[in-house]
TIDREN-484792 format. One record per atom (N, C-alpha, C): residue in three letters; x, y, z. Coordinates in steps of 0.001 Angstrom, whole numbers, plus 524288, in hexadecimal, padded with zeros to 5 digits. Each point is the difference from the previous one (the first is absolute). Layout:
<atoms>
ALAXYZ...
</atoms>
This chain:
<atoms>
UNKA0550CCA97AF082UNK804CC800B38033DUNK7FFD27FB3380341UNK8053C7FE9F800CFUNK800797FAE3803A8UNK7FF8E80122805B3UNK7FF137FB8B802D5UNK7FFBD800B080596UNK805A68009680289UNK8007F802D180407UNK804C680147801DEUNK802817FAC380286UNK805507FF5C7FFE2UNK802647FBC480250UNK801D080201805C9UNK7FFAD7FC1F80386UNK800E3800C580559UNK804877FCB48023AUNK8035180237802CBUNK804CB7FD6E80211UNK7FFC080102805A9UNK801297FC4E803E5UNK8007B801588055FUNK805D07FE658013CUNK801E7803AB80344UNK805937FF9D8021CUNK7FFC57FFD6805E6UNK802D37FC988020CUNK8006A7FF62805E3UNK805038018A801F9UNK7FFBE80301804CEUNK804B1801AB80234UNK7FF297FE9B80640UNK804B87FF458028AUNK7FF367FEC080586UNK801CE8045E80350UNK8015C804B77FD79UNK801978040A80376UNK7FF418052B7FCCDUNK7FF61804CA80219UNK7FFA5804F07FD86UNK804B68016E7FD2DUNK804CE7FE0880266UNK804D8801337FD2BUNK800BF7FD307FB07UNK7FDAF7FB097FF83UNK800927FD5C7FAB8UNK7FBC98022B7FC15UNK7FBE180233801EFUNK7FC4E802857FCB3UNK802EA804DC7FE13UNK802278031C80370UNK80319804E97FE1CUNK8040E7FE9E7FBFDUNK802C77FC4C800DAUNK804557FDE47FC01UNK7FDD47FE7B7FADBUNK7FB7A7FD637FFCDUNK7FCB37FF017FB4CUNK7FF42805247FD58UNK7FD9B803C380328UNK7FDB7804E67FD39UNK804A7802977FE6BUNK80459800C680298UNK804B3802D67FD9CUNK8024E7FD5C7FB85UNK7FF957FB1C7FFBDUNK8021D7FCD47FAFAUNK7FBEE8011B7FB33UNK7FB2C7FF8780185UNK7FC18800557FB62UNK80070805F87FE7BUNK80083803A980343UNK7FFF2805887FE38UNK80488800C47FC7AUNK804B47FDCB8016FUNK80486800407FD0CUNK7FF457FD827FA77UNK7FE707FB9A7FFB6UNK7FE577FD607FB71UNK7FC32802C97FBD3UNK7FC39801EE80263UNK7FBC98038E7FCE7UNK802F98049C7FE49UNK802FE8024B8038BUNK80303805867FE17UNK803C87FE537FB8BUNK802937FBAE7FFDEUNK803887FE6C7FBC1UNK7FD037FF267FB86UNK7FB547FD078002AUNK7FCB57FF297FB74UNK7FE52805297FD9DUNK7FE508033E803A5UNK7FE57805877FDEBUNK80468803117FD5BUNK8047D7FFD0801D2UNK8045A8025C7FDDDUNK801237FDBD7FA33UNK7FF9F7FB287FEC2UNK800C37FCEC7FB3DUNK7FB73802227FC94UNK7FB3080052801A1UNK7FBE3801A47FCD3UNK8004D805B47FE6BUNK802438033280381UNK800B0805D47FEBAUNK804038002B7FB9BUNK804337FD40800C0UNK80449800167FBAAUNK7FD9D7FE467FAEEUNK7FCB87FBA77FFA6UNK7FD887FEA87FB30UNK7FD01804097FDDAUNK7FCBF801FB80370UNK7FC698037E7FEAEUNK80282805797FD94UNK8043580168801E0UNK8034F804B07FE2AUNK801C77FE987FA6AUNK802247FB107FF14UNK8017C7FEA57FAF1UNK7FB7B7FFCC7FBF2UNK7FB6D7FDD6801F5UNK7FB8E800117FC72UNK7FE0A8058A7FF0DUNK7FFFE80371803A4UNK7FE31804FE7FF52UNK803B2802A57FC0AUNK805017FF628003CUNK80357802EA7FC67UNK7FF3B7FDD07FA50UNK7FE657FA887FFE0UNK7FEF77FE307FAC3UNK7FAC8802697FD3DUNK7FBD8800C5803E2UNK7FBB3802587FE1BUNK800B48056B7FE94UNK80305802EE802E3UNK801A2805847FEC4UNK80299800317FAFFUNK804027FC5F7FF51UNK80397800A57FB0CUNK7FC3A7FE597FB1DUNK7FC707FC51800A8UNK7FC947FF1E7FBC7UNK7FC4D804AC7FEA6UNK7FE148026B803F0UNK7FCF9804937FF2EUNK803328043B7FD7CUNK804AD800A380170UNK8032C804857FDB1UNK8013E7FED67FA21UNK801737FA8E7FF36UNK800F17FECD7FAD4UNK7FB3F800AF7FBCBUNK7FBBB7FE7780276UNK7FB7D800B37FCBEUNK7FEC6805DB7FF32UNK800BE802D380428UNK7FF46805CA7FF0DUNK803EB802A47FC50UNK804987FDD6800B8UNK80490802647FC29UNK7FE667FE927FA73UNK7FE7C7FB527FF3BUNK7FE8F7FE9B7FA03UNK7FA8B801A07FEC2UNK7FCF4802418038DUNK7FA7B801807FF66UNK7FCAA7FB7A7FE58UNK800F17FBE1802BEUNK7FD047FAC67FECFUNK7FB9780012803E9UNK7FB887FF2A7FDACUNK7FB537FFA380344UNK7FE537FA13800D4UNK7FF1F7FEE58048AUNK7FEA57FACF80135UNK7F9CC7FFBF7FEC0UNK7FE817FB9C7FDD4UNK7FA847FF207FE55UNK7FC747FFD7804E8UNK80155801D380479UNK7FD327FFC7804B6UNK8034C7FDC280438UNK7FCCC7FDC380418UNK8028B7FDB480487UNK802F27FACE7FDF6UNK804B27FF14801FCUNK801BC7FB2D7FE81UNK7FD777FB4580214UNK8003D7FB047FDD5UNK7FD187FBD8801E2UNK802217FEA9804E5UNK7FC337FF7F8044EUNK801567FEC880504UNK7FDDD7FBAF801B0UNK7FD9C7FC557FCFEUNK7FD227FBB780190UNK803587FAAB7FF95UNK7FFE77FD6680345UNK802C37FAC180028UNK7FC107FC167FF7EUNK801227FAAF800A2UNK7FD0A7FBB47FFDDUNK7FF237FD9F804EDUNK7FB6E7FFB780210UNK7FF0D7FE1D80545UNK801267F9BC7FF73UNK803B67FDE1802A8UNK800CE7FAB87FF9BUNK7FE7A7FD1280525UNK7FEDE80309803FCUNK7FD6F7FDDE804CBUNK7FC3E8044780217UNK7FD377FF7F80406UNK7FC9F803B1801F4UNK80336804798020BUNK8047A7FF32801DAUNK8038F8040580237UNK804A6801977FCC7UNK800D37FD3B7FB7DUNK804C8800BB7FD4EUNK7FED9801B87FA59UNK80303804377FE78UNK7FF56801D17FA82UNK8052C7FFE97FD7DUNK8006C7FDD87FB3AUNK804B57FEA57FD39UNK800DA804697FC51UNK8046D802E380000UNK801A4803AB7FC38UNK804CC7FE477FD83UNK80045800077FB09UNK804437FEBE7FC4FUNK80221805297FE22UNK804F7800B780157UNK802A5804A17FE5EUNK7FCD780541800C7UNK7FE878008780528UNK7FCE98049780093UNK80280805507FF28UNK7FDAD803FC7FE8BUNK801CA8051B7FED9UNK801CD8022480610UNK8035D8043E7FFB0UNK8020480186804C4UNK7FB7880286802EAUNK7FBBD801B07FD7BUNK7FBCB802BE80381UNK7FCEA7FB9A80328UNK7FFF47FB207FDD2UNK7FDF17FBA68035AUNK802C47FEC88043CUNK805507FFCE7FEF1UNK8040C7FEFA80484UNK7FF28803BB803EAUNK7FFB3804CE7FEBFUNK8000E8050180397UNK7FB207FF2D80308UNK7FB647FEB57FE40UNK7FB627FF43802FFUNK800B47FB33803AEUNK8024A7FBD87FE24UNK8006C7FB508039EUNK803FC8018D80472UNK803F98024F7FEB1UNK803A7800E78048AUNK7FE528050080340UNK7FCB7803767FE10UNK7FDCE80411803A6UNK7FC4B7FD78803D4UNK7FCCF7FC287FDF9UNK7FCE57FCC280367UNK8027C7FCB38044FUNK804597FDCD7FE58UNK8032B7FD3E80346UNK802DC803828045BUNK8015C8042D7FE5AUNK8025C8042B8037FUNK7FC1C8015980468UNK7FB40801007FE5FUNK7FBE8801B580386UNK7FEC47FBE8803FBUNK7FF417FAA97FDD3UNK7FEC77FB8F80405UNK804E07FF61803A0UNK8050F8006C7FDDEUNK803CE7FF598038FUNK800AF8047B803E1UNK7FE678049D7FEE6UNK8000D804AE8037AUNK7FB857FEBD80413UNK7FBCB7FE5B7FEA9UNK7FC1F7FE9A803BEUNK8019A7FB8E803A6UNK801F57FC367FDDDUNK802207FBBA802DFUNK80464801F8804DAUNK80339802FB7FCF9UNK8044B8018D803EFUNK7FDC88037580483UNK7FC94803027FEA9UNK7FD518039480413UNK7FD757FC988043CUNK7FCDF7FBB47FDB6UNK7FD837FCF98035FUNK803817FD0980401UNK804A17FE267FE56UNK803EB7FDAA802D9UNK802DC803BF803B3UNK800DE804D47FE4FUNK8024C8041580339UNK7FC78800FC8049FUNK7FB34800F47FF11UNK7FBEF801A2803BDUNK7FF9F7FB44803EFUNK7FF997FB157FDC7UNK8005A7FBC680425UNK8045C7FFAF80344UNK804D9801027FD88UNK804C87FFD5802F4UNK8008580487803B2UNK7FD8D805077FF55UNK7FFCD803658038EUNK7FCA97FEEF804C9UNK7FBEB7FD7C7FEAAUNK7FBA67FE71803C6UNK8024D7FC33803EFUNK802A17FC6B7FD40UNK802987FB378030FUNK8046D8021E80377UNK80278804367FE00UNK8047E801EF80312UNK7FE94802158053EUNK7FB058019680021UNK7FDBB8019D80555UNK7FE697FBE0803CAUNK800087FB1B7FE14UNK7FF7F7FBD5803DEUNK804FC7FE8A80255UNK800757FFFC80523UNK805327FED1802FDUNK800837FA137FF6FUNK8058A7FE527FFDAUNK8011D7FA8F80028UNK7FF107FE43805CAUNK7FE647FB4980023UNK7FF337FE2080597UNK801697FA287FFFEUNK8004E7FE45804C2UNK800A27F9CE8009BUNK7FAFC7FD4680076UNK7FC0C8025D7FF99UNK7FB017FD0D7FFB8UNK7FE8C7FCAB7FB57UNK8001E7FB2680072UNK7FEE97FC887FBB9UNK7FBCD801127FCD6UNK8004F8019C7FABAUNK7FBD5800D67FCD9UNK8001C7FDA47FAAEUNK7FBF57FFA37FD65UNK7FF8F7FE447FAE0UNK7FE1F804AE7FC88UNK802FD800BF7FBF5UNK7FE32804807FC4CUNK7FF677FDCD7FA70UNK7FB5F801977FE78UNK7FE2E7FE987FA64UNK7FFD0804037FCCCUNK802948012B7FBC8UNK7FF828047C7FC0BUNK7FCD87FD837FB73UNK7FBA68023E7FEB0UNK7FD107FDED7FB61UNK8012B803D97FBB8UNK8019F7FE337FB77UNK8015B8030F7FABBUNK7FBB47FE9E7FC9BUNK7FE528045B7FD9AUNK7FC177FF297FB71UNK80277802767FBBBUNK800E37FCE97FBE7UNK802AA802557FB0AUNK805038028F801B3UNK803087FD648039BUNK804F380274801E2UNK7FF47804D2802B5UNK7FB968019B801C4UNK7FF318049980324UNK7FEA77FEBA805F1UNK801BF801F98038EUNK7FF007FE9E80535UNK7FA4E8014F80131UNK7FD017FC218018BUNK7FA418006980117UNK7FE778006A80530UNK8026C7FB698034DUNK7FE657FFD1804F7UNK804D07FE6A8031DUNK8002780169804F1UNK8040E7FEB180352UNK7FD467FD8D8054DUNK800EC7FB1B800F5UNK7FDCD7FDA48048FUNK803AA7FE58803AAUNK7FF92801CD8055AUNK803F87FEFC80426UNK7FC6C7FCF180400UNK801B37FBB780166UNK7FD747FD23803DCUNK8040F7FD6580451UNK7FE6F7FF918049AUNK803997FD2280354UNK800C27FACD7FEECUNK8052A7FDBB80154UNK800797FAA87FEFEUNK7FD517FC3F80469
</atoms>
């Protein structure tokens, strides 16, 4: 497995951090909605295939091939993958996006408890693999 990538973001007020968290939450929600739409289409394809095979009493010779070719340490290549593989991929993506959305919502709720003030501060948000990891607040 690869090492995590880390990004730091700087803000000069709580309000700007709140704006970022609102925007990022909306972006992830939109991504998740698209993935759910794709997953519904793929699931209907898998179900249609299952019904057709049942209708014609066709037995599959076992589990459909789900192996791709590793082209990098982190990337697998699939050429014309069966719907079952697509379903697995999009289910995984759905789970990751849900976890990410929850992480941003939880941070957003926590930050909402911090009152805005005129005290000059520096805020650093550390993201690890696009998940909020650390929130650092220091006086200027």
